[in-house]
PyMOL Python script that loads the backbone (N, CA, C, O; Angstrom):
from pymol import cmd

cmd.read_pdbstr("""\
ATOM      1  N   MET A   1       0.324   0.351 -11.758  1.00  0.00           N
ATOM      2  CA  MET A   1      -0.598  -0.056 -10.725  1.00  0.00           C
ATOM      3  C   MET A   1      -1.609   1.055 -10.478  1.00  0.00           C
ATOM      4  O   MET A   1      -1.331   2.238 -10.671  1.00  0.00           O
ATOM      5  N   SER A   2      -2.760   0.643 -10.056  1.00  0.00           N
ATOM      6  CA  SER A   2      -3.785   1.640  -9.762  1.00  0.00           C
ATOM      7  C   SER A   2      -3.564   2.245  -8.378  1.00  0.00           C
ATOM      8  O   SER A   2      -2.781   1.753  -7.566  1.00  0.00           O
ATOM      9  N   LYS A   3      -4.289   3.330  -8.152  1.00  0.00           N
ATOM     10  CA  LYS A   3      -4.154   4.045  -6.883  1.00  0.00           C
ATOM     11  C   LYS A   3      -4.568   3.163  -5.699  1.00  0.00           C
ATOM     12  O   LYS A   3      -3.908   3.153  -4.660  1.00  0.00           O
ATOM     13  N   GLY A   4      -5.650   2.435  -5.869  1.00  0.00           N
ATOM     14  CA  GLY A   4      -6.138   1.563  -4.800  1.00  0.00           C
ATOM     15  C   GLY A   4      -5.172   0.435  -4.468  1.00  0.00           C
ATOM     16  O   GLY A   4      -4.986   0.084  -3.303  1.00  0.00           O
ATOM     17  N   THR A   5      -4.559  -0.126  -5.506  1.00  0.00           N
ATOM     18  CA  THR A   5      -3.599  -1.201  -5.286  1.00  0.00           C
ATOM     19  C   THR A   5      -2.378  -0.694  -4.524  1.00  0.00           C
ATOM     20  O   THR A   5      -1.883  -1.369  -3.621  1.00  0.00           O
ATOM     21  N   CYS A   6      -1.897   0.486  -4.885  1.00  0.00           N
ATOM     22  CA  CYS A   6      -0.744   1.058  -4.186  1.00  0.00           C
ATOM     23  C   CYS A   6      -1.083   1.351  -2.726  1.00  0.00           C
ATOM     24  O   CYS A   6      -0.263   1.109  -1.840  1.00  0.00           O
ATOM     25  N   LEU A   7      -2.275   1.864  -2.470  1.00  0.00           N
ATOM     26  CA  LEU A   7      -2.673   2.134  -1.086  1.00  0.00           C
ATOM     27  C   LEU A   7      -2.772   0.855  -0.262  1.00  0.00           C
ATOM     28  O   LEU A   7      -2.337   0.810   0.888  1.00  0.00           O
ATOM     29  N   ILE A   8      -3.346  -0.178  -0.861  1.00  0.00           N
ATOM     30  CA  ILE A   8      -3.488  -1.457  -0.155  1.00  0.00           C
ATOM     31  C   ILE A   8      -2.113  -2.066   0.129  1.00  0.00           C
ATOM     32  O   ILE A   8      -1.856  -2.539   1.237  1.00  0.00           O
ATOM     33  N   LEU A   9      -1.231  -2.052  -0.875  1.00  0.00           N
ATOM     34  CA  LEU A   9       0.109  -2.601  -0.657  1.00  0.00           C
ATOM     35  C   LEU A   9       0.885  -1.804   0.382  1.00  0.00           C
ATOM     36  O   LEU A   9       1.591  -2.386   1.205  1.00  0.00           O
ATOM     37  N   GLY A  10       0.764  -0.487   0.355  1.00  0.00           N
ATOM     38  CA  GLY A  10       1.432   0.339   1.354  1.00  0.00           C
ATOM     39  C   GLY A  10       0.948   0.034   2.755  1.00  0.00           C
ATOM     40  O   GLY A  10       1.747  -0.097   3.682  1.00  0.00           O
ATOM     41  N   ALA A  11      -0.359  -0.080   2.911  1.00  0.00           N
ATOM     42  CA  ALA A  11      -0.920  -0.394   4.220  1.00  0.00           C
ATOM     43  C   ALA A  11      -0.499  -1.793   4.682  1.00  0.00           C
ATOM     44  O   ALA A  11      -0.209  -1.995   5.861  1.00  0.00           O
ATOM     45  N   LEU A  12      -0.466  -2.749   3.765  1.00  0.00           N
ATOM     46  CA  LEU A  12      -0.060  -4.110   4.132  1.00  0.00           C
ATOM     47  C   LEU A  12       1.403  -4.168   4.564  1.00  0.00           C
ATOM     48  O   LEU A  12       1.742  -4.865   5.520  1.00  0.00           O
ATOM     49  N   PHE A  13       2.264  -3.442   3.866  1.00  0.00           N
ATOM     50  CA  PHE A  13       3.670  -3.435   4.258  1.00  0.00           C
ATOM     51  C   PHE A  13       3.853  -2.800   5.633  1.00  0.00           C
ATOM     52  O   PHE A  13       4.624  -3.306   6.448  1.00  0.00           O
ATOM     53  N   ILE A  14       3.165  -1.718   5.897  1.00  0.00           N
ATOM     54  CA  ILE A  14       3.289  -1.063   7.203  1.00  0.00           C
ATOM     55  C   ILE A  14       2.708  -1.939   8.311  1.00  0.00           C
ATOM     56  O   ILE A  14       3.293  -2.040   9.389  1.00  0.00           O
ATOM     57  N   LEU A  15       1.569  -2.568   8.057  1.00  0.00           N
ATOM     58  CA  LEU A  15       0.987  -3.476   9.053  1.00  0.00           C
ATOM     59  C   LEU A  15       1.881  -4.694   9.295  1.00  0.00           C
ATOM     60  O   LEU A  15       2.001  -5.159  10.429  1.00  0.00           O
ATOM     61  N   THR A  16       2.500  -5.205   8.245  1.00  0.00           N
ATOM     62  CA  THR A  16       3.397  -6.344   8.395  1.00  0.00           C
ATOM     63  C   THR A  16       4.616  -5.980   9.233  1.00  0.00           C
ATOM     64  O   THR A  16       5.069  -6.779  10.054  1.00  0.00           O
ATOM     65  N   SER A  17       5.146  -4.784   9.030  1.00  0.00           N
ATOM     66  CA  SER A  17       6.291  -4.370   9.842  1.00  0.00           C
ATOM     67  C   SER A  17       5.894  -4.244  11.312  1.00  0.00           C
ATOM     68  O   SER A  17       6.674  -4.593  12.198  1.00  0.00           O
ATOM     69  N   GLY A  18       4.703  -3.753  11.569  1.00  0.00           N
ATOM     70  CA  GLY A  18       4.216  -3.675  12.947  1.00  0.00           C
ATOM     71  C   GLY A  18       4.021  -5.052  13.563  1.00  0.00           C
ATOM     72  O   GLY A  18       4.316  -5.258  14.740  1.00  0.00           O
ATOM     73  N   LEU A  19       3.528  -5.983  12.775  1.00  0.00           N
ATOM     74  CA  LEU A  19       3.338  -7.351  13.259  1.00  0.00           C
ATOM     75  C   LEU A  19       4.681  -8.015  13.575  1.00  0.00           C
ATOM     76  O   LEU A  19       4.828  -8.673  14.605  1.00  0.00           O
ATOM     77  N   ILE A  20       5.648  -7.839  12.691  1.00  0.00           N
ATOM     78  CA  ILE A  20       6.981  -8.403  12.930  1.00  0.00           C
ATOM     79  C   ILE A  20       7.587  -7.805  14.195  1.00  0.00           C
ATOM     80  O   ILE A  20       8.165  -8.527  15.007  1.00  0.00           O
ATOM     81  N   TYR A  21       7.457  -6.487  14.368  1.00  0.00           N
ATOM     82  CA  TYR A  21       8.003  -5.824  15.552  1.00  0.00           C
ATOM     83  C   TYR A  21       7.331  -6.347  16.820  1.00  0.00           C
ATOM     84  O   TYR A  21       8.000  -6.580  17.827  1.00  0.00           O
ATOM     85  N   SER A  22       6.011  -6.531  16.772  1.00  0.00           N
ATOM     86  CA  SER A  22       5.290  -7.024  17.950  1.00  0.00           C
ATOM     87  C   SER A  22       5.706  -8.441  18.315  1.00  0.00           C
ATOM     88  O   SER A  22       5.888  -8.752  19.492  1.00  0.00           O
ATOM     89  N   ILE A  23       5.855  -9.295  17.323  1.00  0.00           N
ATOM     90  CA  ILE A  23       6.269 -10.678  17.581  1.00  0.00           C
ATOM     91  C   ILE A  23       7.691 -10.713  18.124  1.00  0.00           C
ATOM     92  O   ILE A  23       7.990 -11.483  19.038  1.00  0.00           O
ATOM     93  N   GLU A  24       8.571  -9.882  17.564  1.00  0.00           N
ATOM     94  CA  GLU A  24       9.947  -9.848  18.048  1.00  0.00           C
ATOM     95  C   GLU A  24      10.014  -9.323  19.484  1.00  0.00           C
ATOM     96  O   GLU A  24      10.788  -9.829  20.297  1.00  0.00           O
ATOM     97  N   ARG A  25       9.215  -8.326  19.787  1.00  0.00           N
ATOM     98  CA  ARG A  25       9.192  -7.772  21.144  1.00  0.00           C
ATOM     99  C   ARG A  25       8.627  -8.796  22.138  1.00  0.00           C
ATOM    100  O   ARG A  25       9.137  -8.923  23.251  1.00  0.00           O
ATOM    101  N   LEU A  26       7.589  -9.518  21.744  1.00  0.00           N
ATOM    102  CA  LEU A  26       7.025 -10.564  22.580  1.00  0.00           C
ATOM    103  C   LEU A  26       8.068 -11.638  22.870  1.00  0.00           C
ATOM    104  O   LEU A  26       8.178 -12.116  23.999  1.00  0.00           O
ATOM    105  N   GLY A  27       8.831 -12.014  21.846  1.00  0.00           N
ATOM    106  CA  GLY A  27       9.876 -13.009  22.034  1.00  0.00           C
ATOM    107  C   GLY A  27      10.956 -12.545  22.999  1.00  0.00           C
ATOM    108  O   GLY A  27      11.457 -13.331  23.804  1.00  0.00           O
ATOM    109  N   SER A  28      11.314 -11.268  22.918  1.00  0.00           N
ATOM    110  CA  SER A  28      12.342 -10.764  23.835  1.00  0.00           C
ATOM    111  C   SER A  28      11.831 -10.726  25.270  1.00  0.00           C
ATOM    112  O   SER A  28      12.601 -10.937  26.207  1.00  0.00           O
ATOM    113  N   TYR A  29      10.525 -10.457  25.454  1.00  0.00           N
ATOM    114  CA  TYR A  29       9.965 -10.494  26.807  1.00  0.00           C
ATOM    115  C   TYR A  29       9.909 -11.920  27.356  1.00  0.00           C
ATOM    116  O   TYR A  29      10.124 -12.132  28.550  1.00  0.00           O
ATOM    117  N   VAL A  30       9.626 -12.885  26.504  1.00  0.00           N
ATOM    118  CA  VAL A  30       9.600 -14.282  26.955  1.00  0.00           C
ATOM    119  C   VAL A  30      10.993 -14.699  27.420  1.00  0.00           C
ATOM    120  O   VAL A  30      11.133 -15.348  28.456  1.00  0.00           O
ATOM    121  N   VAL A  31      12.026 -14.328  26.655  1.00  0.00           N
ATOM    122  CA  VAL A  31      13.396 -14.648  27.051  1.00  0.00           C
ATOM    123  C   VAL A  31      13.748 -13.928  28.345  1.00  0.00           C
ATOM    124  O   VAL A  31      14.397 -14.504  29.219  1.00  0.00           O
ATOM    125  N   TRP A  32      13.329 -12.688  28.475  1.00  0.00           N
ATOM    126  CA  TRP A  32      13.622 -11.919  29.681  1.00  0.00           C
ATOM    127  C   TRP A  32      12.967 -12.538  30.911  1.00  0.00           C
ATOM    128  O   TRP A  32      13.591 -12.640  31.967  1.00  0.00           O
ATOM    129  N   PHE A  33      11.695 -12.955  30.770  1.00  0.00           N
ATOM    130  CA  PHE A  33      11.017 -13.616  31.888  1.00  0.00           C
ATOM    131  C   PHE A  33      11.691 -14.940  32.240  1.00  0.00           C
ATOM    132  O   PHE A  33      11.748 -15.306  33.414  1.00  0.00           O
ATOM    133  N   ALA A  34      12.200 -15.659  31.250  1.00  0.00           N
ATOM    134  CA  ALA A  34      12.926 -16.896  31.532  1.00  0.00           C
ATOM    135  C   ALA A  34      14.226 -16.602  32.263  1.00  0.00           C
ATOM    136  O   ALA A  34      14.633 -17.378  33.128  1.00  0.00           O
ATOM    137  N   GLN A  35      14.883 -15.502  31.934  1.00  0.00           N
ATOM    138  CA  GLN A  35      16.112 -15.120  32.635  1.00  0.00           C
ATOM    139  C   GLN A  35      15.828 -14.699  34.071  1.00  0.00           C
ATOM    140  O   GLN A  35      16.666 -14.903  34.949  1.00  0.00           O
ATOM    141  N   ILE A  36      14.672 -14.122  34.322  1.00  0.00           N
ATOM    142  CA  ILE A  36      14.311 -13.740  35.688  1.00  0.00           C
ATOM    143  C   ILE A  36      14.265 -14.967  36.587  1.00  0.00           C
ATOM    144  O   ILE A  36      14.679 -14.900  37.745  1.00  0.00           O
ATOM    145  N   ASN A  37      13.769 -16.079  36.072  1.00  0.00           N
ATOM    146  CA  ASN A  37      13.689 -17.307  36.870  1.00  0.00           C
ATOM    147  C   ASN A  37      15.058 -17.871  37.211  1.00  0.00           C
ATOM    148  O   ASN A  37      15.196 -18.581  38.207  1.00  0.00           O
ATOM    149  N   THR A  38      16.076 -17.570  36.407  1.00  0.00           N
ATOM    150  CA  THR A  38      17.418 -18.079  36.700  1.00  0.00           C
ATOM    151  C   THR A  38      18.151 -17.186  37.686  1.00  0.00           C
ATOM    152  O   THR A  38      19.114 -17.628  38.312  1.00  0.00           O
ATOM    153  N   GLY A  39      17.722 -15.951  37.837  1.00  0.00           N
ATOM    154  CA  GLY A  39      18.358 -15.043  38.776  1.00  0.00           C
ATOM    155  C   GLY A  39      19.360 -14.105  38.141  1.00  0.00           C
ATOM    156  O   GLY A  39      19.792 -13.149  38.785  1.00  0.00           O
ATOM    157  N   THR A  40      19.742 -14.344  36.909  1.00  0.00           N
ATOM    158  CA  THR A  40      20.666 -13.447  36.203  1.00  0.00           C
ATOM    159  C   THR A  40      19.931 -12.837  35.018  1.00  0.00           C
ATOM    160  O   THR A  40      19.679 -13.498  34.010  1.00  0.00           O
ATOM    161  N   TYR A  41      19.602 -11.587  35.162  1.00  0.00           N
ATOM    162  CA  TYR A  41      18.827 -10.952  34.091  1.00  0.00           C
ATOM    163  C   TYR A  41      19.161  -9.461  34.034  1.00  0.00           C
ATOM    164  O   TYR A  41      19.538  -8.862  35.041  1.00  0.00           O
ATOM    165  N   PRO A  42      19.020  -8.875  32.855  1.00  0.00           N
ATOM    166  CA  PRO A  42      19.202  -7.429  32.750  1.00  0.00           C
ATOM    167  C   PRO A  42      18.000  -6.703  33.354  1.00  0.00           C
ATOM    168  O   PRO A  42      16.951  -7.302  33.590  1.00  0.00           O
ATOM    169  N   GLU A  43      18.170  -5.420  33.597  1.00  0.00           N
ATOM    170  CA  GLU A  43      17.103  -4.639  34.223  1.00  0.00           C
ATOM    171  C   GLU A  43      15.868  -4.535  33.326  1.00  0.00           C
ATOM    172  O   GLU A  43      14.739  -4.597  33.813  1.00  0.00           O
ATOM    173  N   THR A  44      16.077  -4.380  32.037  1.00  0.00           N
ATOM    174  CA  THR A  44      14.973  -4.318  31.070  1.00  0.00           C
ATOM    175  C   THR A  44      15.279  -5.280  29.925  1.00  0.00           C
ATOM    176  O   THR A  44      16.443  -5.600  29.686  1.00  0.00           O
ATOM    177  N   PRO A  45      14.256  -5.741  29.220  1.00  0.00           N
ATOM    178  CA  PRO A  45      14.510  -6.629  28.085  1.00  0.00           C
ATOM    179  C   PRO A  45      15.249  -5.893  26.961  1.00  0.00           C
ATOM    180  O   PRO A  45      15.098  -4.686  26.776  1.00  0.00           O
ATOM    181  N   ASP A  46      16.039  -6.653  26.229  1.00  0.00           N
ATOM    182  CA  ASP A  46      16.808  -6.071  25.130  1.00  0.00           C
ATOM    183  C   ASP A  46      16.001  -6.136  23.847  1.00  0.00           C
ATOM    184  O   ASP A  46      15.790  -7.219  23.303  1.00  0.00           O
ATOM    185  N   HIS A  47      15.550  -4.997  23.361  1.00  0.00           N
ATOM    186  CA  HIS A  47      14.928  -4.910  22.048  1.00  0.00           C
ATOM    187  C   HIS A  47      14.999  -3.466  21.566  1.00  0.00           C
ATOM    188  O   HIS A  47      14.935  -2.518  22.349  1.00  0.00           O
ATOM    189  N   SER A  48      15.132  -3.339  20.273  1.00  0.00           N
ATOM    190  CA  SER A  48      15.206  -2.024  19.666  1.00  0.00           C
ATOM    191  C   SER A  48      14.417  -2.056  18.371  1.00  0.00           C
ATOM    192  O   SER A  48      14.230  -3.113  17.769  1.00  0.00           O
ATOM    193  N   PHE A  49      13.963  -0.904  17.954  1.00  0.00           N
ATOM    194  CA  PHE A  49      13.179  -0.822  16.729  1.00  0.00           C
ATOM    195  C   PHE A  49      14.022  -1.156  15.508  1.00  0.00           C
ATOM    196  O   PHE A  49      13.500  -1.669  14.518  1.00  0.00           O
ATOM    197  N   PHE A  50      15.304  -0.873  15.565  1.00  0.00           N
ATOM    198  CA  PHE A  50      16.167  -1.061  14.400  1.00  0.00           C
ATOM    199  C   PHE A  50      16.992  -2.338  14.464  1.00  0.00           C
ATOM    200  O   PHE A  50      17.937  -2.483  13.689  1.00  0.00           O
ATOM    201  N   ASP A  51      16.674  -3.263  15.353  1.00  0.00           N
ATOM    202  CA  ASP A  51      17.392  -4.530  15.414  1.00  0.00           C
ATOM    203  C   ASP A  51      17.121  -5.394  14.193  1.00  0.00           C
ATOM    204  O   ASP A  51      18.032  -6.045  13.681  1.00  0.00           O
ATOM    205  N   ASN A  52      15.896  -5.409  13.726  1.00  0.00           N
ATOM    206  CA  ASN A  52      15.520  -6.219  12.580  1.00  0.00           C
ATOM    207  C   ASN A  52      15.424  -5.317  11.351  1.00  0.00           C
ATOM    208  O   ASN A  52      14.659  -4.352  11.342  1.00  0.00           O
ATOM    209  N   ILE A  53      16.199  -5.632  10.318  1.00  0.00           N
ATOM    210  CA  ILE A  53      16.239  -4.804   9.113  1.00  0.00           C
ATOM    211  C   ILE A  53      14.905  -4.832   8.358  1.00  0.00           C
ATOM    212  O   ILE A  53      14.574  -3.873   7.660  1.00  0.00           O
ATOM    213  N   PHE A  54      14.143  -5.913   8.489  1.00  0.00           N
ATOM    214  CA  PHE A  54      12.889  -6.023   7.758  1.00  0.00           C
ATOM    215  C   PHE A  54      11.840  -5.030   8.251  1.00  0.00           C
ATOM    216  O   PHE A  54      10.991  -4.591   7.476  1.00  0.00           O
ATOM    217  N   ILE A  55      11.893  -4.678   9.518  1.00  0.00           N
ATOM    218  CA  ILE A  55      10.934  -3.712  10.053  1.00  0.00           C
ATOM    219  C   ILE A  55      11.117  -2.364   9.361  1.00  0.00           C
ATOM    220  O   ILE A  55      10.155  -1.780   8.862  1.00  0.00           O
ATOM    221  N   SER A  56      12.346  -1.879   9.334  1.00  0.00           N
ATOM    222  CA  SER A  56      12.622  -0.594   8.681  1.00  0.00           C
ATOM    223  C   SER A  56      12.366  -0.674   7.182  1.00  0.00           C
ATOM    224  O   SER A  56      11.809   0.254   6.595  1.00  0.00           O
ATOM    225  N   LEU A  57      12.769  -1.774   6.565  1.00  0.00           N
ATOM    226  CA  LEU A  57      12.593  -1.946   5.126  1.00  0.00           C
ATOM    227  C   LEU A  57      11.114  -1.950   4.740  1.00  0.00           C
ATOM    228  O   LEU A  57      10.727  -1.297   3.772  1.00  0.00           O
ATOM    229  N   PHE A  58      10.287  -2.680   5.489  1.00  0.00           N
ATOM    230  CA  PHE A  58       8.865  -2.742   5.172  1.00  0.00           C
ATOM    231  C   PHE A  58       8.172  -1.395   5.386  1.00  0.00           C
ATOM    232  O   PHE A  58       7.261  -1.042   4.637  1.00  0.00           O
ATOM    233  N   ILE A  59       8.594  -0.646   6.400  1.00  0.00           N
ATOM    234  CA  ILE A  59       7.999   0.677   6.611  1.00  0.00           C
ATOM    235  C   ILE A  59       8.338   1.607   5.448  1.00  0.00           C
ATOM    236  O   ILE A  59       7.477   2.339   4.960  1.00  0.00           O
ATOM    237  N   VAL A  60       9.595   1.574   5.009  1.00  0.00           N
ATOM    238  CA  VAL A  60      10.004   2.427   3.885  1.00  0.00           C
ATOM    239  C   VAL A  60       9.262   2.032   2.617  1.00  0.00           C
ATOM    240  O   VAL A  60       8.788   2.902   1.886  1.00  0.00           O
ATOM    241  N   ILE A  61       9.154   0.742   2.346  1.00  0.00           N
ATOM    242  CA  ILE A  61       8.431   0.286   1.153  1.00  0.00           C
ATOM    243  C   ILE A  61       6.959   0.697   1.233  1.00  0.00           C
ATOM    244  O   ILE A  61       6.384   1.130   0.235  1.00  0.00           O
ATOM    245  N   GLY A  62       6.355   0.567   2.397  1.00  0.00           N
ATOM    246  CA  GLY A  62       4.963   0.964   2.570  1.00  0.00           C
ATOM    247  C   GLY A  62       4.755   2.446   2.339  1.00  0.00           C
ATOM    248  O   GLY A  62       3.787   2.848   1.693  1.00  0.00           O
ATOM    249  N   ILE A  63       5.655   3.256   2.860  1.00  0.00           N
ATOM    250  CA  ILE A  63       5.541   4.707   2.663  1.00  0.00           C
ATOM    251  C   ILE A  63       5.722   5.063   1.194  1.00  0.00           C
ATOM    252  O   ILE A  63       5.029   5.941   0.681  1.00  0.00           O
ATOM    253  N   VAL A  64       6.647   4.391   0.509  1.00  0.00           N
ATOM    254  CA  VAL A  64       6.856   4.650  -0.918  1.00  0.00           C
ATOM    255  C   VAL A  64       5.593   4.309  -1.704  1.00  0.00           C
ATOM    256  O   VAL A  64       5.195   5.076  -2.581  1.00  0.00           O
ATOM    257  N   PHE A  65       4.960   3.184  -1.411  1.00  0.00           N
ATOM    258  CA  PHE A  65       3.722   2.822  -2.097  1.00  0.00           C
ATOM    259  C   PHE A  65       2.625   3.860  -1.858  1.00  0.00           C
ATOM    260  O   PHE A  65       1.895   4.217  -2.783  1.00  0.00           O
ATOM    261  N   ILE A  66       2.507   4.336  -0.635  1.00  0.00           N
ATOM    262  CA  ILE A  66       1.477   5.329  -0.332  1.00  0.00           C
ATOM    263  C   ILE A  66       1.765   6.647  -1.030  1.00  0.00           C
ATOM    264  O   ILE A  66       0.842   7.300  -1.517  1.00  0.00           O
ATOM    265  N   VAL A  67       3.023   7.049  -1.088  1.00  0.00           N
ATOM    266  CA  VAL A  67       3.380   8.282  -1.799  1.00  0.00           C
ATOM    267  C   VAL A  67       3.074   8.133  -3.274  1.00  0.00           C
ATOM    268  O   VAL A  67       2.529   9.055  -3.882  1.00  0.00           O
ATOM    269  N   PHE A  68       3.414   6.980  -3.877  1.00  0.00           N
ATOM    270  CA  PHE A  68       3.088   6.746  -5.284  1.00  0.00           C
ATOM    271  C   PHE A  68       1.588   6.806  -5.523  1.00  0.00           C
ATOM    272  O   PHE A  68       1.139   7.308  -6.552  1.00  0.00           O
ATOM    273  N   ALA A  69       0.819   6.298  -4.580  1.00  0.00           N
ATOM    274  CA  ALA A  69      -0.641   6.287  -4.745  1.00  0.00           C
ATOM    275  C   ALA A  69      -1.189   7.709  -4.781  1.00  0.00           C
ATOM    276  O   ALA A  69      -2.094   7.998  -5.564  1.00  0.00           O
ATOM    277  N   PHE A  70      -0.659   8.598  -3.953  1.00  0.00           N
ATOM    278  CA  PHE A  70      -1.172   9.960  -3.939  1.00  0.00           C
ATOM    279  C   PHE A  70      -0.620  10.812  -5.068  1.00  0.00           C
ATOM    280  O   PHE A  70      -1.170  11.875  -5.357  1.00  0.00           O
ATOM    281  N   LYS A  71       0.464  10.370  -5.720  1.00  0.00           N
ATOM    282  CA  LYS A  71       1.006  11.107  -6.848  1.00  0.00           C
ATOM    283  C   LYS A  71       0.344  10.732  -8.162  1.00  0.00           C
ATOM    284  O   LYS A  71       0.475  11.458  -9.148  1.00  0.00           O
ATOM    285  N   GLU A  72      -0.376   9.597  -8.193  1.00  0.00           N
ATOM    286  CA  GLU A  72      -1.073   9.189  -9.425  1.00  0.00           C
ATOM    287  C   GLU A  72      -2.221  10.126  -9.718  1.00  0.00           C
ATOM    288  O   GLU A  72      -2.842  10.659  -8.798  1.00  0.00           O
ATOM    289  N   LYS A  73      -2.508  10.330 -10.981  1.00  0.00           N
ATOM    290  CA  LYS A  73      -3.514  11.301 -11.388  1.00  0.00           C
ATOM    291  C   LYS A  73      -4.943  10.742 -11.330  1.00  0.00           C
ATOM    292  O   LYS A  73      -5.891  11.503 -11.137  1.00  0.00           O
ATOM    293  N   SER A  74      -5.104   9.445 -11.493  1.00  0.00           N
ATOM    294  CA  SER A  74      -6.473   8.901 -11.533  1.00  0.00           C
ATOM    295  C   SER A  74      -6.905   8.517 -10.185  1.00  0.00           C
ATOM    296  O   SER A  74      -8.026   8.038 -10.008  1.00  0.00           O
TER     297      SER A  74
END
""", "prot")
cmd.dss("prot")
cmd.show_as("cartoon", "prot")
cmd.util.cbc("prot")
cmd.orient("prot")
């Protein structure tokens, strides 16, 4: 693969992981707000960065692509 292709793929994987994390966090807030209306709710919404394996996996793949891009000679 060329340097530009590796950079683009790395950026896309990292952006995709951020998008997945944002959608998952939004979903947890929607559930939390629904629990507030029932009267039984935790103090803060339950979400963690490492709950979804795809977020970590996509970040690692993106970083690997970017490292490969900078190691190429052309």
